[in-house]
C-alpha positions as CSV (number, residue, x, y, z in Angstrom):
1,X,117.2,94.1,104.1
2,X,118.6,96.9,106.2
3,X,117.3,99.2,109.0
4,X,115.6,102.3,107.7
5,X,117.5,105.6,107.8
6,X,116.2,108.9,106.6
7,X,119.2,110.6,105.1
8,X,120.6,110.0,101.6
9,X,124.0,108.4,101.5
10,X,126.5,108.3,98.7
11,X,125.5,108.2,95.0
12,X,123.8,105.1,93.6
13,X,126.2,103.1,91.4
14,X,125.4,102.3,87.8
15,X,127.0,99.1,86.6
16,X,128.7,98.5,83.3
17,X,127.8,95.6,81.0
18,X,130.9,93.6,82.3
19,X,129.8,94.2,85.9
20,X,126.3,93.2,85.1
21,X,127.5,89.8,83.8
22,X,129.2,89.2,87.1
23,X,126.0,90.2,89.0
24,X,124.0,87.8,86.8
25,X,126.4,85.0,87.7
26,X,126.1,85.7,91.5
27,X,122.3,86.0,91.1
28,X,122.1,82.7,89.3
29,X,123.9,81.0,92.2
30,X,121.4,82.5,94.6
31,X,118.5,81.4,92.5
32,X,119.6,77.8,92.0
33,X,120.5,77.4,95.7
34,X,117.1,78.6,96.8
35,X,115.5,76.3,94.3
36,X,117.4,73.4,95.8
37,X,116.5,74.5,99.4
38,X,112.9,74.9,98.5
39,X,112.7,71.2,97.6
40,X,113.8,70.3,101.2
41,X,111.4,72.4,103.1
42,X,109.3,69.6,104.5
43,X,108.0,68.6,107.9
44,X,110.9,67.3,110.1
45,X,113.7,69.2,108.5
46,X,115.6,71.8,110.6
47,X,116.8,75.2,109.8
48,X,120.3,74.1,110.5
49,X,120.0,71.4,107.9
50,X,118.6,73.9,105.3
51,X,121.4,76.3,106.1
52,X,124.0,73.6,105.7
53,X,122.6,72.6,102.3
54,X,122.6,76.2,101.1
55,X,126.2,76.9,102.2
56,X,127.5,73.6,100.7
57,X,125.9,74.4,97.4
58,X,127.1,78.0,97.3
59,X,130.7,76.9,98.0
60,X,130.5,74.1,95.5
61,X,129.7,76.8,92.9
62,X,132.9,78.7,93.8
63,X,131.0,81.4,95.7
64,X,130.9,82.5,99.3
65,X,127.8,83.0,101.5
66,X,127.2,86.7,101.7
67,X,125.5,86.6,105.1
68,X,127.9,84.4,107.1
69,X,130.1,86.6,109.2
70,X,128.4,89.8,108.0
71,X,128.4,92.1,111.0
72,X,128.9,88.9,113.0
73,X,125.9,87.0,111.6
74,X,126.5,83.3,112.3
75,X,124.9,81.5,109.3
76,X,124.7,81.4,105.6
77,X,120.9,81.9,105.6
78,X,118.2,83.6,107.5
79,X,115.3,81.2,108.3
80,X,112.0,83.0,108.9
81,X,109.3,80.9,110.6
82,X,105.7,82.2,111.1
83,X,106.1,85.4,113.1
84,X,109.8,85.9,112.3
85,X,110.0,88.8,109.8
86,X,113.7,88.7,109.0
87,X,117.1,87.6,110.4
88,X,116.0,84.3,112.0
89,X,119.1,82.3,113.0
90,X,118.8,78.7,111.8
91,X,118.2,76.3,114.7
92,X,117.6,72.6,115.4
93,X,113.8,72.8,115.8
94,X,112.1,70.5,113.2
95,X,109.7,72.3,110.9
96,X,106.0,71.4,111.3
97,X,103.2,71.1,108.8
98,X,101.4,74.4,108.3
99,X,104.3,76.6,109.3
100,X,105.2,79.5,107.0
101,X,109.0,79.4,106.2
102,X,111.1,82.1,104.5
103,X,114.7,81.5,103.5
104,X,116.8,84.6,102.8
105,X,120.3,84.2,101.5
106,X,123.1,85.8,99.4
107,X,126.1,84.7,97.5
108,X,129.3,86.6,96.7
109,X,130.9,85.7,93.4
110,X,133.6,87.3,91.3
111,X,133.4,90.5,93.4
112,X,129.6,90.9,93.4
113,X,126.6,89.9,95.6
114,X,123.2,88.5,94.8
115,X,120.4,88.4,97.4
116,X,116.9,86.8,97.3
117,X,114.3,85.3,99.6
118,X,111.7,82.6,99.1
119,X,108.6,82.0,101.3
120,X,106.6,78.8,101.4
121,X,104.2,76.8,103.7
122,X,105.3,73.4,105.0
123,X,102.9,71.0,103.4
124,X,99.5,72.4,102.4
125,X,98.7,76.1,102.9
126,X,95.3,77.0,104.3
127,X,93.1,79.7,102.6
128,X,94.4,82.6,104.8
129,X,98.1,81.6,104.2
130,X,97.4,81.5,100.5
131,X,96.0,85.0,100.6
132,X,99.0,86.2,102.6
133,X,101.5,84.6,100.2
134,X,99.7,86.0,97.2
135,X,99.8,89.5,98.8
136,X,103.6,89.4,99.2
137,X,104.2,88.0,95.8
138,X,101.8,90.5,94.3
139,X,103.5,93.3,96.2
140,X,106.9,92.3,94.9
141,X,105.6,92.0,91.3
142,X,104.0,95.5,91.7
143,X,107.2,97.0,93.0
144,X,109.4,95.5,90.3
145,X,106.9,96.6,87.8
146,X,107.8,100.2,88.6
147,X,111.5,99.7,88.4
148,X,111.9,101.4,85.0
149,X,114.5,103.9,83.9
150,X,113.1,107.4,84.3
151,X,110.7,106.6,87.1
152,X,111.3,107.9,90.7
153,X,112.1,105.3,93.3
154,X,109.0,106.3,95.3
155,X,106.9,104.6,92.6
156,X,108.3,101.2,93.8
157,X,107.4,102.1,97.4
158,X,103.9,103.2,96.5
159,X,103.2,100.1,94.4
160,X,104.3,97.7,97.1
161,X,102.4,99.4,99.9
162,X,99.3,99.9,97.8
163,X,99.1,96.2,96.8
164,X,99.4,94.9,100.3
165,X,97.1,97.4,102.0
166,X,94.4,96.9,99.4
167,X,94.3,93.3,100.6
168,X,94.0,94.2,104.2
169,X,97.7,93.6,105.2
170,X,100.4,95.9,106.7
171,X,103.9,96.8,105.6
172,X,106.9,96.7,107.9
173,X,108.4,100.1,108.0
174,X,111.5,99.7,110.2
175,X,113.3,97.6,107.5
176,X,113.8,98.4,103.8
177,X,115.2,97.1,100.6
178,X,118.5,98.3,99.3
179,X,121.0,98.7,96.5
180,X,123.5,95.8,96.1
181,X,126.7,95.2,94.2
182,X,130.2,95.0,95.5
183,X,128.8,95.4,98.9
184,X,125.7,93.7,100.4
185,X,124.0,97.0,101.2
186,X,124.6,99.9,99.0
187,X,122.5,103.0,98.2
188,X,119.7,103.5,97.6
189,X,117.3,102.6,100.4
190,X,114.1,101.1,99.0
191,X,111.2,101.6,101.5
192,X,108.2,99.4,101.0
193,X,105.9,102.3,101.9
194,X,105.5,105.9,101.0
195,X,105.4,108.8,103.5
196,X,105.9,112.3,102.0
197,X,109.3,113.7,102.8
198,X,110.4,110.8,105.1
199,X,113.2,109.4,102.8
200,X,115.4,111.5,100.6
201,X,115.8,108.4,98.3
202,X,112.2,108.6,97.3
203,X,113.3,111.3,94.8
204,X,116.0,109.3,93.1
205,X,115.3,108.9,89.4
206,X,116.1,105.3,88.3
207,X,118.7,104.8,85.6
208,X,120.0,101.9,83.6
209,X,122.6,99.9,85.4
210,X,121.2,100.5,88.9
211,X,121.0,97.2,90.9
212,X,118.2,97.0,93.5
213,X,117.2,94.3,96.0
214,X,113.5,94.8,96.3
215,X,111.9,93.0,99.3
216,X,108.5,93.6,100.7
217,X,107.8,92.4,104.2
218,X,104.1,91.9,104.8
219,X,102.4,91.3,108.1
220,X,98.9,89.8,108.7
221,X,98.3,92.1,111.6
222,X,100.2,95.1,113.0
223,X,103.2,96.5,111.1
224,X,105.2,96.8,114.3
225,X,108.1,94.6,115.0
226,X,110.5,93.7,117.9
227,X,114.0,92.2,118.1
228,X,114.8,89.1,120.2
229,X,117.5,89.0,122.8
230,X,119.9,87.5,120.2
231,X,120.1,90.9,118.6
232,X,119.2,89.5,115.2
233,X,115.7,87.9,115.1
234,X,113.0,90.4,114.1
235,X,109.5,89.3,114.9
236,X,106.0,90.8,114.6
237,X,105.1,92.7,117.7
238,X,101.7,91.1,117.9
239,X,102.9,87.5,117.2
240,X,101.0,87.3,113.9
241,X,102.4,85.7,110.7
242,X,104.7,87.6,108.4
243,X,105.9,86.9,104.9
244,X,108.9,88.2,103.0
245,X,110.0,87.9,99.3
246,X,113.0,89.4,97.6
247,X,114.7,89.5,94.2
248,X,117.8,91.4,93.0
249,X,117.0,93.2,89.8
250,X,118.8,95.4,87.3
251,X,117.2,98.6,86.0
252,X,117.3,98.7,82.2
253,X,115.9,100.9,79.4
254,X,112.8,98.6,79.4
255,X,111.5,96.2,81.9
256,X,113.7,95.3,84.9
257,X,116.0,92.2,84.6
258,X,115.5,89.8,87.5
259,X,119.0,88.5,88.4
260,X,118.2,85.9,91.1
261,X,115.9,83.5,89.2
262,X,117.2,80.0,88.9
263,X,118.0,79.1,85.3
264,X,114.8,78.0,83.6
265,X,112.5,79.4,86.3
266,X,109.6,81.5,85.1
267,X,108.9,83.6,88.2
268,X,109.0,83.8,91.9
269,X,107.0,80.7,92.7
270,X,109.7,78.7,90.8
271,X,112.4,80.3,93.1
């Protein structure tokens, strides 16, 4: 995710078939790493341990963690617990039953990046947590469902916002999804909300070969956020829970291709 900016940057890249193969390979590493990490999100494990597991697996596959060292970020993953929206630095605090945990990570392989996020509850989720998790997964499905060649980017934004708001939740507006490829953050910006005239990128017409990291951030309460003194950790301003999911997808002539699913996974809940 990236901070929102209003002006349009450089042109959106369209990847060749050969480049798409490399993006698929990077995405597969991300997907399989998150599937491995998901199995270890249990009471008592620490963010540092999850981060170490992710980094070791990424490097074993011949890739490099995209996040580590990016603009000075100190870890391979972002660990998002309860009210942390994004950019949570892994720490030594053991996870507790009932906590909501997101793991955001990227891998750089053969010159290209993949980027994705999972979000789960430690142990059993209660009814409200189930509704919140369904809202963010449904928002991501809705957004990806608009990522067809010929559509304007704003349709992704409208679909994400509409799904979450219809269920009584709010969308974080200070952070947005992004293009991805040879750099972690490339054009276009992908807001998770629509406001007429606010983003030039709303008007972009999607074309085959565009690579998008779509990532709704859904809050149970207010959409407002604040940043901790560490300069990285973004939390909900009201202290309420937040959930975040992300996939890297390729726009095609038909339905979008999800690049960051683990091999054999059917959808988001399978990592």
